[in-house]
N, C-alpha and C positions, 0 to 999 in steps of 0.2 A: 611361391608356386612349387619350388623343388625341395624346400626344407621346412619342416614344421617348427613352430615356435618351441615346442617341447624338446625337439632334437637340439635346437640352438641352446636351450637352457642346460642341457646335459654337457655342453661345452663350456659351461660356466659363464655364459653371457646372460646377465640378469636384468638388464635395462634396455628397452628399445625406444629410441627417440628419433624424431625427424630433425634434420639439420635446420629446417625453416620454422620449427615451432618456437614462438617468441620467448616464453618465460621459463626456460630450463634453468634449474638450480645448479650452481657450481658444485661439483663433487670431486674434489682433488684426489681422493683415494682411488678413483676408478681410472682404468685405461679405456681409451675409446678406439673402436674399429669403425672407420667410415667407409661405407660402400656407396659410390655415387656414379652417376653418369657425368662425363667431363663436359658439362655445359657451362656456358658463360655464367649463368645464374648460380650454379653450384660452386664454381670456383670463387665467385664473389662472396657467397655465404661462408665459404671455408676461410677466405682471407679475413672476414670479420671475426670468425671463431678463433683463429690463431692469434689475432691481435689481443683478444681477451679470453684465453683458454679456460674452459670450465673443468677439464679433466687433466690428469697428470701427464699422460703420454698419448700421442695420436698415431695410429697405423692407418694410412690412407690407401684405399684401393679404388682405382677407377675402372669402370666397366668397359672402357674402350681406350683407344689411343689418345693421349693428352699432349698438347703442344708444349714445346720448350718454353715459350713465353708464359704459359699458365703456370708451369712448374716454378719459373723464376718469380712470378708474382707471389706464389705461396711461400717460397723461401724468404722473400723480403718481409713478408708478414710474420714469419716465425721468429720473432726477436727473442722469445723466451726458450727457444730450442726444445719445443715439446714434440716435434714430429720425429718419430723413430724410423719410419720408412714410408716410401710412396711406391706403389706398384700398379701395373696394369693387369687386371684380371678380367679377361674378355667374357662378358656375360650380358651384352647389351641387347638382349631379346628375351622373350618369355618362352620357357620350355613347357610346351603344353602336354605332349605325350613323348615317349622316348624317341619318336621319329617325326615329331611335328613341333614347329615353333611359330610364334606370332610376334608382330611388333606393336599390337594393340593400337593401330592407326585407323581411324575411320575417315573415309573420304580423302584419298590421297591425291586425286587428280581434279583439275578444273576442266571440265569438258574433256578434250583429248590430250591435254598436256599436264605435266606434273605441277603440283603446288610446290614451289621451290623449297620451302621449309621441310615438306614431307619427303622430297627427293633426298635431301641431306640426311634426314633421320633414317630413311630406308637404306641408304648407302652405308651409314654407320652400323645399323643393325646387321646388315648382311656381311660386312667385313669383319665385325666382331665374331659372328658365327664361324666364318672361315678360320679366323685365328684360334678360336676355342677348339675347333675340330682339327686344327693344324693342317689345313688344306690350302694349296695354292692352285686353283682350278683353271682349266680352259673354260671359256665362257661361250655359250650359245644363247641366242635370244630369238623371240618371235618376230619375224621380219615385218608382219603387218601392223605391228604396234610401235609407234614412236616412243611411248614411255619405256617400253622394254629395252629399246636400243639405248636410250639416254641412261637408264640405270646400269646397263652393261658397261657403258663407257665410264661412268662414275666409279664403279667398283674397280675397273681396270686401272683407273688413275690412282686410286688409293694403293693398290697392289704395287704399282710402279714406284710411287713415292715412298712407300714404307717397305721397300724390297728386302731390307734386312730382317724385318719381322716375318716376312712370308718365305724366308729361306728354310723350308722344311726338307727333310730327307725325301728324295724323289722316290715315287713308287713306280713300279713297272708301267702301269697304265695310269696316266694322270687323272685326278678327279675332275668332274664336270659340273659346272653350274649352268642350269638351264632356266632362263627367265621368260615367264609367260605372262599373258594379260588376261584378267578375269573376263573381259568383254568378249573373248572368244567363246566362252560358254557361260551365258547368263542363265541357262536353264537349271543347272545343278543347285545353285543357292535358293531356288524358288520351290523346290520339291519338299513335300513332307518326308520325314525319315522314319525308318522302322528298326534301326539298330540302336542299342541303348544310349551310347554317348551322343550320337547324332540327334536322336529323338529328344533327349533331355534338352539339348541346345535349341532345337527347333521350337519346342513347346514351353520351356521354362527359361531358357537362356543360361549359358555357363559363362561366368566372368572370372578369369584367373582361377579356374577350378572351383569357384563358389557358385551355389545356386540359391536364389532368393525364393523361399517358400512362404513368405509372409502373407501372400494372398490366398493360400490354401484354406478352405473352410475348416474351422475348428482345429487349427494347427497348434501344437504345444509350443511353449516358449523356446525350449532348447532346440527345436527343429526349424526355427524361422529362417536361419541361413545354414546350409550344410555344405561341407567340402566333399567334392568327388575327385579323388586323386588315386591313380593306379599305384602310385608309390606306397601309399599307406593304407590301402583298402583292398584286401584280397578279393572280396566278392566283385568289386567294380573291375579290378584288373582282369578277372576271369570272364566277365560278362559284357564288357563295354562294346564288343563287336558282334554280340549275338542279337538275334531277332527278338522283338518284344515278347512274342509268345513263349520263347524258351526261358526268358528271364523270370516270368511269373512262376513257371514250373520250378526253376532253380531255387527261388526264394521259398517256395512251398517245401521242397526237399530239405532245405536247411532247417525249417521249423519242425518238420516231422522227425528229423534226426534228433532234435532237442527233445521232442516228446518221448521218443523211444528211450532216452536216457532217464527221463522222469515220468514213469508210467502213470503217476497220479493225474498228470495233466493232459489226459487224452481229450481232444476236442476236434470236431470236424473243421477242416480247413478247405472249404469248397471255393470260397471267393476271396477277392482282395479284402473285402469288408471283414470276413472271418479272421483273416490274418492280422488286420489292424486291431481287432478286438483282442486277439490272442496276445499281441505284444503289450497292450495296455494292462491286461489282467495279470501278467506274470512279471513282477518286478525283477526277479533274479534273471529271467530271460533278457529283460530289458538291459540289465547291467552288462551281461555277457555280450550283448549284441547291439551296442550302439549302432554298429554298421547295419545290422539287419533291420532294426526299426527305421533307420534312415532310408534304406532301400524300399522297405514296404511303403513308407510315406511317399517316396518319389514315384514308385511304380503305380501306387494308388492314384496319385494326382494325374499322372500321364493317362491312366485308363479313364479317369473321369473326363479329362479334356477330349480324349478321342471320341467318347460317347457324346458329350455335349456338343461338340463341333462337327459331329458326323464325319469324322476324318477318314474312316475306312472307305466310304463312298467317294469322298473328295480325292483321296489319294489314288484310287483306281482310275479316275478320270485324268488326273495329272500324269500318271504313268502312260495312259493311252496317248495323251498329247505328246509326251516326250519320246515315246518309243514306237508307236504305230503310225500309219499314214493314211487312215481312213477319214477323210475330211468331214463327210456328212454325219457320220456316227459321232465324231468328236464334237462337232458343233451342237448336235442334239443333246449330248451329255452335259456340255457346259451350260447350255440354256436351261436344262432341267434343274441343275444345281443352283443356278442363279435365282430360280424362282422358289427355292426351298427356304423356308424361314429358319431352318436349323443350321444353315451355312453362314458362318460369320462374314463380316464385311471384308476382313483381311483375306480369308480363303476365297471369297468370290473374286476379289481383285487379282489374287495370285493365279486363279484359273484363266482369267481374261489375259493376263500378261503372258502366260504360257501359250495360250491360243495365238496371241498376236505374234510372238516370236516364231511359232511353228508355221503359221499360215499367213504371214504378212503379205506374201505375193500371190496368194491363191486367187484364181479367177473369180470364184464365187464366195469370197471371204465375207463372213457375217460379223466382222469386227465392229462396224458402226452400230449395228443393232445391239450387240453385247455391251458396248460402252453406254448406250442409252439405258439399258437395263441396270447397269452398275450404278448409274447416276440416280435412277429411280429408287434404288434400294437405300442409298445413303443420303440422297438429297444434296450431295456436294459434288464438286468437280475434282476433289483432291485425287481420288484414285484414277480418275480418267487421265489426269495429267501424268500420273506415275506410269500408266501403261505406255503412253507415247515416249516417256523418258527412258523406259526400259528398252523399247525397240531402238531408240536412238543410240543407246549405250551398247546393246549387244545384238542388234539386228543384222540382216544379211550383208548390208552395205559395209559393215565394220569388220565382220569376222574374216580371219585369215584362213580358217579351216572349214571343212564341210561338216557342220555339226550334226546334220540329221541323216544323210543317206549312207547306208552301209556301203563300204568301198567295193567289195568283191563278192563273188558267189559264196565263199566260205562264210563271210560275215552275215550274208542274207540267210543262209541256212541256219547259222547259229541263232539268229534272231527268231527265226521260225520255230526252232526247237525250244527256245526259251519260252515262247508263247504256249507251247504244249505242256510244259512241265506241271501245269496244274495250279490250283488256287493259291498255294502258300507263296508263290512267287509273283503273283499279280502286282504286289506292292513294291517289289524290289527288282523290277526288270531293268530299270535304268542303270547305265554305267556312265560315269562322268567322262567327258572327253579326255581328261588327264590320263585315265587308264590306258586309252589307246595310244596317246602320245608317248607315254613312258614305255609301253610295250614295244612300240616301234624303236624307241631309243635303245632299249636293252638288246634288241635283235640287230642293232646297227643299221636300221632301215629308215631312220628319221631323215627326211629330205633336207639337204643343205640349202636348197633353194627357198624353203619356207622358214627354216631355223638355222641361219648362217652362224658360223663361228666369228667371234670378234678377233681380228688379227689374222695373220697369214697361216698359222699352224692349225692342222685338223687332227682328230684322233684316229689313229689307224686301227686300234683294237676296239672291241666292244667295251663300253664304260662299266666300271665296277662300283665306283663311289659317285653317287649322283645327288646333287642338291638341287631341288626344283623349287623355284620361288614364284608365287602368283601375285602380281601387282593388282591391287583391288580386292585382295582377300581370298583365302582358301576356305574349304568347308570340311566338316567331319565325314561327309560321304567320300571326299577325296582322301582324307586320312585313312579311312578304311581300305580304299583301293591300294594305297601305298603299303599299308600293313600286309595286305594279301600278296602284293607283288614281292615284297621282301621275303615273305614266307615261301613263295613258290619259286623263287630264283636264288638258290643258295649261291653265295659269292658276290651277289649284287646288294649294295646297301643304298637305300634311297631315304633322304630326309626331305620332308615337305615343309615349306614355309609360306607365309603370306603376310601382307600388311595387316590383316586381321583374320578372325575366323567368323565366317558369316552364318547367319540363319536368315529366314525370309525378312523378318522385321529389319535387321541391320541392313 
């Protein structure tokens, strides 16, 4: 995720193997660098390896704290003295963006409590992050969430136990770790997205910076799986937070720029289809622009899906559900789309979920009728069950914060003005709850009664280094909010993490 294979090759690493692949050949002329999570299984595999070493020397790096007893087991197995060094190199998490990390864990809780194995893994991931950033933070957590309190306590225990590792130079204002629960805002992961990175994840799915395009009609072999990484792709780095309309324009500009340098190749570029044809017809352009042909393909597929699934109309109604409070208009809109054959089953279910979360306690709720219609569409009860599961997970009974009502006159005015800004913002009115929480935190206004500190000490100054972690997964819409907060608050650095990065399907 953070280092390409070609960069590793430049460091003279020529062979990549997994420790658990069964039939590796002995190559005594090679040195081995092992990078592993310090799990029971890995230590056991390493013990087997050292008893019958296949390489001349071993440099062992663990991505997290390893216990003395495990080191002892390795030492006893190393009878041929092939281990040159053992180090802890904290990287026990996935770095997704420069300010976003994930633990790639799906389904971390059972009902309202942690799955014990996932709690352990999350604690390890979070403490490794703190060690790699050299932070020994004060911890705040969401009071309404039992899992948030448990995780806060577990992280604190590790810091206390490994106090020598966490003995970093003190900063004037201590760093802050804020632990939140996804169930406080189940709306954000259910919305369609219109900025590039978030939209790609919503419609195609991003997995460790890779996108599977094998289902795209007529896709060429070399584009079946593509990598989207801001580290190695300038176009992506410059466009990941822009709106969909701007990205099409930016690709077109790139191509027209190429045409200006090669006057023979003038060709009209009116549509995405023109751009695709252009890329295919000019081999030297293709060579120069692996990235451009990749983005033309991705954007082409996104726009095909938007049209096929009627997503502009769907998204407008989603935003109305998330941001407005006109019940009868919302109900009519949802009903209209449920009857449209162009709306996919997933999108229909998503609309009913949003409606259920928004109007679960409304006097004249039309939820039962909508559920019947949903059932009529697919003929199964699957989505019907999911709707009630979502309400149980993130409904009013569970939430510690007020997800829907603007708190004060200023917020109400802002919402009203936002509605007036015209058509281009109809699809991006929604702001995740996290934006407001972090905004309050930066201003020093986040209530201790809802987000208490763990332990007796509290922060007197406004925080500068903030790590915010979402149990149950973060989203790319929240990553965008954090990116913007970092940009607009010089001197404040926010890192966002989650057990996973969600889209609606996840």
